[in-house]
C-alpha positions in Angstrom: -87.4 87.6 -35.3 -89.6 88.0 -32.3 -90.1 85.1 -30.0 -93.0 85.0 -27.8 -92.5 85.1 -24.1 -93.3 82.3 -21.8 -96.3 84.2 -20.5 -97.7 84.7 -24.0 -97.3 81.1 -24.7 -99.2 80.2 -21.6 -101.9 82.7 -22.3 -102.7 81.3 -25.7 -102.6 77.7 -24.6 -105.5 75.3 -24.9 -107.6 74.3 -22.0 -105.4 71.4 -21.3 -102.6 73.7 -20.6 -103.8 74.1 -17.1 -101.9 70.9 -16.2 -98.7 71.8 -18.2 -96.8 73.4 -15.3 -96.9 70.2 -13.3 -95.6 68.2 -16.3 -92.8 70.6 -16.9 -91.8 70.5 -13.3 -91.6 66.7 -13.3 -89.5 66.7 -16.4 -87.1 69.3 -14.9 -86.6 67.1 -11.8 -86.0 64.0 -14.0 -83.4 65.9 -16.0 -81.6 67.1 -12.9 -81.4 63.6 -11.5 -80.0 62.3 -14.7 -77.4 65.1 -14.8 -76.3 64.4 -11.2 -76.0 60.6 -11.9 -74.1 61.3 -15.1 -71.6 63.6 -13.4 -71.0 61.2 -10.5 -70.4 58.3 -13.0 -68.0 60.5 -15.0 -66.1 61.5 -11.8 -65.9 57.8 -10.8 -64.5 56.8 -14.2 -61.9 59.6 -14.1 -60.9 58.5 -10.6 -60.5 55.0 -11.9 -58.2 56.1 -14.7 -56.0 58.2 -12.4 -52.8 56.5 -11.0 -53.1 55.5 -7.3 -51.7 57.9 -4.9 -48.3 57.0 -3.4 -48.4 56.0 0.3 -46.8 58.4 2.7 -43.0 58.6 2.5 -42.4 56.9 5.8 -44.4 53.9 4.8 -42.5 53.6 1.4 -39.2 53.7 3.2 -40.3 51.0 5.6 -41.4 48.8 2.7 -38.0 49.2 0.9 -36.1 48.5 4.1 -38.1 45.3 4.6 -37.4 44.2 1.0 -33.7 45.0 1.5 -33.5 43.0 4.7 -35.2 40.1 3.0 -32.8 40.3 0.0 -29.7 40.5 2.2 -30.9 37.6 4.4 -31.9 35.3 1.6 -28.8 35.9 -0.5 -26.2 36.0 2.2 -24.7 39.1 0.6 -23.4 42.2 2.4 -24.1 45.7 1.0 -21.3 48.1 1.1 -21.1 51.8 0.2 -17.6 53.5 0.0 -17.1 57.2 0.0 -14.0 57.8 -2.2 -13.5 61.3 -0.8 -13.7 60.7 2.9 -12.3 57.1 2.6 -15.2 55.8 4.7 -17.0 52.5 4.2 -20.5 51.8 5.2 -21.4 48.1 5.5 -24.8 46.5 6.0 -25.7 42.8 6.3 -28.6 40.8 7.7 -28.3 38.6 10.7 -27.5 35.2 9.3 -28.7 33.5 12.5 -32.3 34.4 11.9 -34.5 31.4 11.2 -37.5 33.3 9.6 -38.1 36.7 8.0 -39.8 38.1 11.1 -36.5 37.6 13.1 -34.3 39.5 10.7 -32.2 42.3 11.9 -29.8 44.4 9.9 -26.3 45.0 11.2 -24.5 48.0 10.0 -20.9 49.2 10.4 -19.1 52.4 9.5 -15.4 53.0 9.4 -12.2 52.1 7.5 -12.0 49.5 4.8 -10.9 46.1 6.5 -7.3 45.1 5.8 -6.7 43.4 2.5 -4.1 40.6 2.3 -0.8 42.0 1.1 -0.6 39.4 -1.7 -4.0 40.4 -3.0 -3.9 44.1 -2.5 -2.1 45.1 -5.8 -4.7 43.2 -7.9 -7.6 44.6 -6.0 -6.3 48.2 -6.6 -5.7 47.5 -10.3 -9.3 46.3 -10.8 -10.7 49.2 -8.9 -8.6 51.6 -11.0 -9.8 50.1 -14.2 -13.4 50.6 -13.2 -13.0 54.1 -11.9 -11.3 55.0 -15.2 -14.2 53.6 -17.1 -12.2 50.7 -18.6 -14.3 48.1 -16.8 -18.1 48.3 -16.5 -18.0 46.7 -13.0 -15.6 46.4 -10.1 -15.2 42.6 -9.4 -12.6 40.9 -7.3 -12.0 37.8 -5.2 -9.5 38.5 -2.4 -8.6 37.9 1.3 -9.7 40.3 3.9 -9.5 40.6 7.7 -13.2 41.4 8.1 -13.3 41.0 11.8 -10.0 42.7 12.5 -8.7 39.7 14.5 -6.1 38.5 12.1 -8.4 35.8 10.5 -8.3 36.0 6.7 -11.5 35.1 4.8 -12.0 35.0 1.1 -14.5 37.6 -0.2 -16.1 38.1 -3.6 -16.9 41.8 -4.1 -18.9 43.4 -6.9 -19.8 47.1 -7.3 -20.0 50.2 -9.5 -19.8 54.0 -9.3 -23.1 55.4 -8.0 -22.2 59.1 -7.7 -19.9 61.6 -9.4 -19.1 65.2 -8.8 -19.8 68.1 -11.1 -16.7 67.3 -13.1 -17.7 63.7 -13.6 -15.2 62.3 -11.2 -16.3 59.2 -9.1 -17.0 60.1 -5.5 -18.9 57.1 -4.3 -19.0 53.4 -5.2 -21.4 50.8 -3.9 -22.0 47.1 -4.3 -22.3 43.7 -2.6 -19.8 41.2 -1.1 -20.0 37.6 -0.1 -17.8 35.3 2.1 -16.7 32.6 -0.2 -14.1 31.0 2.1 -15.9 27.6 2.2 -16.5 27.4 -1.5 -13.0 28.6 -2.3 -11.5 25.9 0.0 -13.8 23.3 -1.6 -12.7 24.4 -5.1 -9.1 24.3 -3.9 -9.5 20.8 -2.5 -11.3 19.7 -5.6 -8.5 21.1 -7.8 -5.9 19.3 -5.7 -7.9 16.0 -5.8 -8.2 16.4 -9.6 -4.4 16.9 -9.9 -3.7 14.0 -7.6 -6.1 11.8 -9.7 -4.4 12.9 -12.9 -0.9 12.3 -11.6 -1.6 8.8 -10.0 0.1 5.8 -11.5 -2.9 3.7 -10.6 -6.0 3.9 -12.8 -8.9 5.7 -11.2 -12.5 5.5 -12.5 -15.7 6.9 -11.1 -18.9 5.1 -11.9 -22.5 6.2 -11.4 -25.3 4.3 -9.6 -25.9 2.2 -12.8 -22.2 1.2 -12.9 -21.5 3.4 -15.9 -18.3 5.4 -16.3 -18.5 9.0 -15.2 -14.8 10.0 -15.3 -11.4 8.4 -15.6 -7.8 9.6 -15.1 -4.9 9.4 -17.7 -3.5 6.3 -16.0 -6.8 4.5 -16.8 -6.3 5.3 -20.5 -2.7 4.1 -20.3 -3.6 0.8 -18.7 -6.8 -0.1 -20.6 -6.2 1.7 -23.9 -9.6 3.4 -23.8 -9.7 7.2 -24.1 -12.1 9.2 -22.0 -14.5 9.9 -24.8 -14.6 6.2 -25.7 -15.6 5.0 -22.2 -17.6 7.8 -20.5 -21.2 6.6 -20.3 -20.3 3.0 -21.1 -21.0 0.2 -18.6 -18.3 -1.2 -16.4 -18.9 -4.7 -17.9 -17.3 -3.6 -21.2 -13.9 -4.4 -19.6 -14.9 -7.7 -18.0 -13.1 -10.9 -18.9 -14.7 -14.3 -19.6 -12.4 -15.8 -17.0 -14.8 -15.0 -14.2 -18.2 -16.6 -13.7 -21.4 -14.6 -13.1 -21.3 -15.8 -9.4 -18.0 -13.9 -9.0 -19.6 -10.6 -9.9 -22.7 -11.3 -7.8 -20.5 -11.8 -4.8 -18.6 -8.6 -5.5 -21.8 -6.6 -5.9 -23.3 -8.1 -2.7 -20.2 -7.2 -0.7 -20.4 -3.6 -2.1 -24.0 -3.3 -1.0 -23.3 -4.7 2.5 -19.9 -3.1 3.3 -19.6 -0.3 0.9 -16.2 -1.5 -0.4 -14.6 -4.4 -2.3 -11.1 -5.3 -3.1 -9.6 -8.2 -5.0 -7.9 -9.4 -8.1 -9.9 -9.5 -11.4 -9.1 -10.1 -15.0 -9.9 -7.2 -17.4 -9.7 -6.9 -21.2 -7.8 -4.0 -22.7 -9.0 -2.2 -25.9 -6.6 -4.2 -27.9 -8.0 -7.5 -26.6 -5.1 -8.3 -24.2 -6.2 -9.7 -20.9 -4.6 -8.1 -17.8 -4.8 -9.1 -14.1 -5.8 -6.1 -12.0 -5.9 -5.3 -8.4 -9.1 -3.3 -7.8 -10.1 -1.3 -4.7 -13.8 -0.2 -5.0 -15.4 2.2 -2.5 -19.0 3.4 -2.5 -19.4 7.2 -1.9 -22.6 9.3 -2.1 -23.1 11.7 -4.9 -23.6 15.5 -4.4 -27.3 15.0 -3.5 -26.5 12.2 -1.1 -29.2 10.1 -2.6 -27.5 7.9 -5.2 -24.2 6.1 -4.8 -21.0 6.6 -6.8 -18.4 3.9 -7.2 -14.7 5.0 -7.0 -12.4 2.3 -8.4 -8.6 2.3 -8.1 -7.2 -0.2 -10.6 -3.6 -1.4 -10.7 -2.2 -3.7 -13.4 -0.4 -6.4 -11.6 0.1 -8.8 -14.5 3.9 -8.3 -14.7 4.1 -8.3 -10.9 2.3 -11.7 -10.7 4.6 -13.0 -13.4 7.6 -11.8 -11.5 6.2 -13.4 -8.3 5.6 -16.6 -10.1 9.1 -16.6 -11.5 10.6 -15.7 -8.2 8.5 -18.4 -6.5 9.6 -20.9 -9.2 13.3 -19.9 -8.8 12.9 -20.2 -5.1 11.4 -23.7 -5.2 12.6 -25.3 -8.4 15.9 -26.2 -10.0 16.4 -24.2 -13.2 18.3 -26.9 -14.9 16.1 -29.9 -14.4 12.8 -28.2 -13.4 12.7 -30.5 -10.4 11.9 -29.2 -6.9 15.0 -27.9 -5.1 16.0 -28.3 -1.5 13.5 -25.7 -0.3 10.5 -27.4 -1.9 11.8 -30.8 -1.0 12.0 -29.8 2.7 8.4 -28.5 2.5 7.0 -31.6 0.9 9.0 -33.9 3.2 7.7 -32.0 6.2 4.1 -32.4 5.0 4.6 -36.0 4.2 5.9 -36.7 7.8 2.9 -34.8 9.3 0.5 -36.9 7.3 2.4 -40.1 8.1 2.3 -39.3 11.8 -1.4 -38.6 11.7 -2.2 -41.8 9.7 0.5 -44.0 11.3 2.2 -44.5 8.0 5.7 -44.5 6.6 7.8 -42.1 4.5 11.1 -43.1 2.8 13.8 -40.9 1.6 16.1 -42.0 -1.2 19.3 -40.1 -1.6 20.7 -40.6 -5.1 24.2 -39.8 -6.4 25.4 -40.4 -9.9 28.6 -42.4 -9.9 31.7 -40.7 -11.2 29.7 -37.9 -12.6 32.6 -35.4 -11.9 34.8 -37.4 -14.3 32.2 -37.3 -17.0 31.6 -33.6 -16.4 35.3 -32.7 -16.6 36.0 -34.8 -19.6 32.9 -34.0 -21.8 32.3 -30.4 -20.6 29.6 -28.7 -18.5 27.2 -28.5 -21.4 27.1 -32.3 -21.8 27.1 -32.6 -18.0 23.9 -30.5 -17.8 22.3 -32.7 -20.5 23.2 -35.8 -18.5 21.6 -34.3 -15.3 18.4 -33.4 -17.2 18.2 -36.9 -18.7 18.9 -38.5 -15.3 16.2 -36.4 -13.6 13.6 -37.4 -16.2 14.5 -41.1 -15.9 14.2 -41.0 -12.1 10.8 -39.2 -12.3 9.5 -41.6 -14.9 10.6 -44.5 -12.7 9.0 -43.5 -9.4 5.9 -41.8 -10.9 4.4 -38.4 -10.4 2.8 -39.4 -7.0 6.3 -39.2 -5.4 8.6 -36.1 -5.1 11.9 -36.1 -7.0 14.2 -33.2 -6.2 17.6 -32.1 -7.1 19.7 -30.8 -4.2 22.9 -29.8 -5.9 25.3 -31.1 -8.5 24.5 -34.7 -9.3 22.6 -35.4 -6.1 18.9 -36.2 -6.3 16.4 -37.0 -3.5 13.2 -39.0 -3.7 10.4 -38.7 -1.1 8.2 -41.8 -1.1 4.8 -41.5 0.5 2.0 -43.9 1.2 4.3 -46.9 1.4 3.9 -49.9 3.6 7.4 -50.0 4.8 11.1 -50.6 3.9 10.2 -53.4 1.4 8.4 -50.9 -0.8 11.3 -48.4 -0.5 13.8 -51.0 -1.5 11.7 -52.1 -4.4 11.6 -48.6 -5.9 15.4 -48.3 -5.3 15.9 -51.5 -7.3 13.7 -50.2 -10.1 15.7 -47.0 -10.3 19.0 -48.9 -10.5 17.5 -51.1 -13.2 16.3 -48.1 -15.2 19.8 -46.8 -15.4 21.1 -50.0 -16.9 19.9 -48.5 -20.2 22.3 -45.8 -21.4 21.1 -42.3 -21.6 20.5 -41.3 -25.2 21.3 -37.7 -26.2 20.8 -38.0 -30.0 23.6 -37.4 -32.5 24.8 -41.0 -31.8 25.7 -40.0 -28.2 24.9 -42.5 -25.5 26.3 -42.6 -21.9 25.9 -45.2 -19.3 25.5 -43.7 -15.9 24.9 -45.6 -12.7 23.4 -44.4 -9.4 24.3 -45.1 -5.7 21.3 -44.9 -3.4 20.9 -44.5 0.3 17.6 -45.1 2.1 16.2 -43.9 5.4 12.7 -44.5 6.7 10.2 -42.6 8.9 9.6 -43.2 11.8 12.1 -46.0 12.2 15.3 -44.0 11.5 14.3 -40.4 12.3 11.4 -38.2 13.2 12.4 -34.9 11.5 13.2 -34.1 7.8 16.8 -33.1 8.4 17.6 -36.3 10.1 16.0 -38.4 7.4 17.9 -36.6 4.8 21.1 -36.9 6.7 20.7 -40.6 7.3 19.8 -41.2 3.7 23.0 -39.3 2.7 25.0 -41.4 5.1 23.6 -44.6 3.6 24.3 -43.4 0.1 28.0 -43.0 1.0 27.9 -46.5 2.4 26.5 -47.7 -1.0 29.4 -46.0 -2.8 31.8 -47.7 -0.3 30.2 -51.0 -1.2 31.2 -50.6 -4.9 28.6 -48.2 -6.3 25.6 -49.0 -8.5 23.7 -50.3 -5.5 21.6 -49.1 -2.6 22.0 -49.3 1.2 19.6 -48.9 4.1 20.6 -46.7 6.9 21.7 -48.2 10.2 23.2 -46.6 13.3 26.4 -48.6 12.7 27.0 -46.6 9.6 27.3 -43.3 11.3 30.2 -42.9 13.7 29.3 -39.2 13.8 26.4 -40.0 16.1 28.9 -40.9 18.9 30.8 -37.7 18.2 27.6 -35.7 18.3 26.6 -37.2 21.6 30.0 -36.1 23.1 29.7 -32.7 21.5 26.2 -32.3 22.9 27.4 -33.1 26.4 30.2 -30.6 26.1 27.7 -28.0 24.8 25.6 -28.3 27.9 28.5 -27.2 30.0 29.6 -24.4 27.6 27.8 -21.6 29.3 29.0 -22.6 32.8 32.5 -22.9 31.5 32.3 -19.4 29.9 33.2 -21.0 26.5 30.5 -19.1 24.5 31.1 -15.6 23.2 29.6 -13.2 20.6 31.2 -11.6 17.7 29.6 -8.7 15.7 29.5 -8.1 12.0 28.9 -4.4 11.1 26.1 -3.4 8.8 26.7 -0.4 6.5 23.9 2.0 5.4 24.6 2.7 1.7 22.7 6.0 1.5 24.2 7.4 4.8 27.6 5.8 4.3 27.9 5.0 8.0 27.6 1.9 10.1 24.2 1.7 11.6 24.5 -1.4 13.6 25.8 -5.0 13.8 24.6 -8.6 13.7 25.5 -10.7 16.8 26.9 -14.1 16.0 27.4 -16.9 18.5 30.8 -18.6 18.8 31.9 -21.7 20.8 35.6 -22.2 21.8 35.5 -25.7 23.5 38.2 -26.8 25.8 38.0 -30.3 24.3 37.3 -29.6 20.6 38.6 -26.1 20.1 36.6 -23.7 17.9 33.4 -25.6 16.9 31.6 -24.4 13.8 28.2 -22.9 14.3 27.0 -25.2 11.5 27.8 -28.1 13.9 26.6 -26.9 17.3 23.6 -24.8 16.3 21.7 -27.7 14.8 22.8 -29.9 17.7 21.4 -27.3 20.1 18.2 -27.1 18.1 17.7 -30.9 18.3 18.5 -31.2 21.9 16.5 -28.2 23.0 19.5 -26.4 24.4 19.0 -23.6 21.8 16.4 -22.0 24.2 19.1 -21.5 26.8 21.8 -20.5 24.3 19.4 -18.1 22.5 18.3 -16.4 25.7 22.0 -16.0 26.7 23.0 -14.6 23.3 20.1 -12.2 23.3 21.0 -10.8 26.7 24.7 -10.5 25.9 24.0 -8.7 22.6 21.7 -6.2 24.4 24.3 -5.6 27.1 26.9 -4.9 24.5 24.6 -2.5 22.7 24.0 -0.7 26.0 27.7 -0.2 26.4 27.9 1.2 22.9 25.1 3.6 23.6 26.8 4.7 26.8 29.9 5.3 24.7 28.0 7.8 22.7 26.8 5.7 19.8 23.1 5.9 20.6 21.9 5.4 17.1 23.4 1.9 16.7 21.1 -1.1 16.4 21.7 -4.8 17.2 20.4 -7.8 15.2 20.1 -11.2 16.9 19.3 -14.5 15.3 16.3 -16.5 16.5 15.9 -20.2 16.0 12.9 -22.3 15.1 12.6 -23.7 18.6 12.6 -20.3 20.2 9.9 -19.1 17.9 7.7 -22.2 18.0 7.8 -22.4 21.8 5.5 -19.4 21.8 7.0 -17.4 24.7 9.6 -15.5 22.6 7.9 -12.2 23.3 8.2 -12.8 27.0 11.9 -13.5 26.8 12.5 -10.4 24.6 10.4 -8.2 27.0 12.3 -9.4 30.0 15.7 -8.8 28.3 14.7 -5.3 27.2 13.7 -4.5 30.8 16.8 -5.9 32.3 19.3 -4.3 29.9 17.4 -1.0 29.4 18.0 -0.6 25.7 15.4 1.1 23.5 13.2 -1.6 21.9 13.4 0.0 18.4 17.2 -0.5 18.5 16.8 -4.3 18.6 16.1 -6.5 15.6 15.4 -10.2 15.6 16.4 -12.2 12.5 14.5 -15.4 11.4 15.0 -17.5 8.4 12.3 -18.2 5.9 12.1 -21.9 6.8 11.7 -21.1 10.5 8.8 -18.7 9.9 7.0 -20.9 7.4 7.3 -24.1 9.4 4.1 -23.1 11.2 3.1 -19.7 9.6 -0.2 -19.1 11.5 1.2 -19.7 15.0 4.5 -18.0 14.2 2.7 -15.0 12.8 0.9 -14.5 16.1 4.2 -14.7 18.0 5.9 -12.3 15.7 3.0 -9.8 16.1 3.4 -10.0 19.8 7.1 -9.3 19.5 6.5 -6.4 17.1 4.1 -4.8 19.6 7.1 -4.5 22.0 8.6 -2.0 19.5 11.4 -4.2 18.1 12.2 -4.8 14.4 11.8 -8.1 12.7 14.0 -9.4 9.7 13.5 -12.3 7.5 17.0 -13.8 6.9 18.4 -15.8 4.0 15.5 -14.6 1.8 15.1 -16.5 -1.5 16.5 -19.8 -0.2 13.6 -21.0 1.8 10.0 -21.8 0.9 8.2 -18.7 2.0 4.8 -17.8 0.7 4.6 -14.2 -0.6 1.0 -14.2 0.6 2.2 -14.8 4.1 5.2 -12.6 3.7 3.1 -9.5 3.3 0.9 -10.5 6.2 3.8 -10.8 8.6 4.8 -7.8 10.7 8.3 -7.7 9.1 10.5 -4.6 8.9 13.6 -6.0 7.1 14.4 -8.4 4.3 17.9 -9.9 4.1 19.0 -11.3 0.8 20.9 -14.6 1.1 24.6 -14.7 0.4 23.9 -17.4 -2.2 22.6 -14.8 -4.6 25.2 -12.2 -3.7 28.3 -14.5 -4.3 27.8 -14.7 -8.1 26.1 -11.4 -8.4 28.3 -9.9 -11.1 28.8 -13.2 -12.9 25.4 -14.8 -13.0 22.5 -13.0 -14.7 20.0 -15.2 -12.9 21.4 -14.1 -9.5 21.3 -10.5 -10.7 17.7 -10.8 -11.8 16.7 -12.5 -8.5 18.5 -10.0 -6.4 17.0 -6.9 -8.2 13.6 -8.5 -8.0 13.9 -9.1 -4.3 15.0 -5.5 -3.7 12.1 -4.2 -5.7 9.7 -6.5 -3.9 11.1 -5.4 -0.5 10.7 -1.8 -1.4 7.1 -2.3 -2.6 6.3 -3.9 0.8 8.0 -1.0 2.6 10.7 -3.2 4.0 14.4 -2.3 4.6 16.5 -4.5 2.3 19.9 -5.8 3.6 22.3 -7.9 1.5 24.6 -10.2 3.4 27.8 -11.8 2.2 29.0 -8.8 0.2 32.7 -9.6 -0.6 33.6 -7.2 -3.5 33.2 -3.6 -4.6 31.4 -4.8 -7.7 28.8 -6.5 -5.7 28.4 -3.4 -3.5 28.0 -1.2 -6.6 25.3 -3.5 -8.1 23.4 -3.4 -4.8 23.8 0.4 -4.5 22.6 1.0 -8.0 19.5 -1.1 -7.5 18.4 0.6 -4.3 19.5 -1.8 -1.6 19.5 -0.1 1.8 22.3 -1.8 3.8 25.1 -4.3 3.2 27.2 -6.6 5.4 30.0 -8.9 4.6 33.8 -9.0 4.5 33.9 -6.1 2.0 32.6 -4.0 5.0 34.1 -5.9 7.8 34.6 -9.4 9.1 33.0 -10.4 12.4 34.7 -8.6 15.3 34.8 -8.7 19.0 32.8 -6.1 20.8 35.8 -3.8 21.4 37.1 -4.2 17.9 33.6 -3.5 16.5 33.2 -0.4 18.5 36.6 0.9 17.4 35.8 0.0 13.8 32.5 1.9 13.9 34.2 5.0 15.3 37.0 4.9 12.8 34.9 4.0 9.7 35.4 6.7 7.1 32.1 7.5 5.4 32.3 6.9 1.7 35.7 5.2 1.8 34.2 1.8 0.8 37.0 -0.1 2.4 37.2 -2.3 5.5 39.1 -0.6 8.3 41.8 -2.7 10.0 40.6 -4.4 13.2 
């Protein structure tokens, strides 16, 4: 088919075709513009779809390094790379001292692997072997390393994996991270120890949150309260509270916790089974992990039985077990208080000493059981007659004492004595058709007319009572000086005592003390003796009270202290440097207040070590003025000497004061030791005293040990030391030194003096 040419087409065009070339030219230009725009748009779209070009290699490496520095710095990790073939380690870590990212520098180190602790090395190698053999996906280990090479071991947690293998697939390179976990490891160790300690404690421990709800407890808490952990966690502390305390008590406790951060005291709690127990609680406030809210740590001790034992001991120490009347100790205390009040109020106090006539004959003929019933009935009748406002005490046997307070004078005392005699005109009825007529003889002494101190009042009443018996019994007598010939004898004795030191009539003897655990003599007690030219050997029971009353005890006590220290120095110089010396101190020496000065001067003059000297004081001496005496004893204790409470269990000490005094030794009175293996009460009291002494961290010494059975009982119950004739009688200084040297450990016999 023939197509016309462009020229032909133009030649046959209409007249309007003269403008056609211009129109075609314009259209061609438009098409060209559209084509160019379309191509550029298409190229722009393709460019947008193409992935961005990677930056230059140097810029990429810098970016990765920067990220690595940030990662190492932020995490505290170290990067390590170990060449298994060349045995070289490459380590890299960020400077931990940097405070911002701009300051970060990377520290690198090449070389050998730091030393691994010999105890950890086998386990590290085993874990590495398992990973290299493909038996573990990762190498992970916590072990000790000497990172700095200076002998300081730090705990490290290392993690890594194989990153390169040879053509045969064998590992040639392993890399990973490591962290110093010494601090956290130590913290975990301490936490584990604290947890074990808490679980093993005998005391109950509970932790409470800020709302006083239980967070955790230890097994002892479950044992004491009966509540298991799942029963009490999340419960409020009040679920254990007893109704015995008012709301004000708990308000005071919480207020003290807020102000001081701690509270301690005794509080009644209720066990799961409903039983109420008395607990000693120590509560301390500690911050939680965030430091924002408090936690409360409570240590709880069940002291119910301890309190019962203390009450029983206090009862036994102050009351007669047969009649339930106050004994001599409590009588002395009440009489002393009565005298103090009477002195302050310018009043009178009367002491009535009562003895049942011919009671020994009744006791021997009817038996001790009936005799005990008579004593109980007589005690009740006396108490009913005088009333509860006056003290009735049983001293011993059939002897009773009445302390009358708030009376106008002797007339009131005589009236009550007459009423007691009248009351006994009616026979004592014991049931079973048994009636016994018992009559009393009564002696009366009056404060302040007859004496100023309790011992003298009691003695004068005793003297008057014997005068009543001499007058035919079943009557009373008032003390007068004419009754007591002993007064003149005492005056002569006192005069001779004043010259005893100058005449060289005084001396010391020493009774050794045996340590049960060490089976050796550790020291001795110095005892004062008086060999008078006029009276011969005078009993300490006679001249010591006389010296106390006259004030001469100060001079005698200072002399005895110095002589005992000089003797101890001689023993030390003889090679026995571990020996200690115990010296008795009287009430007057203690109450004068300068005892510490006398002791300090004696220590300086004699040169003996202070810790080798022990002062012994009786309960009654200490408790006569507990506050003042406590201050004096603390001053003495600061010198370095030891302090012993003597004749424990026979006085009227307060256990509350006992634990506040700076004592180091507790001596059990011979009264409890003498019947130790025959009297269950004495056994119970003695074992209780030993336990109490140990709980107060006191050395316990038993005096008056006479038999091996007594010694065995004391040894089995944990007594520390013993003294008495089973060990040795009192000896002169030379005899005692020889005895100590010749004593055979474990022999249990007294060496010949």
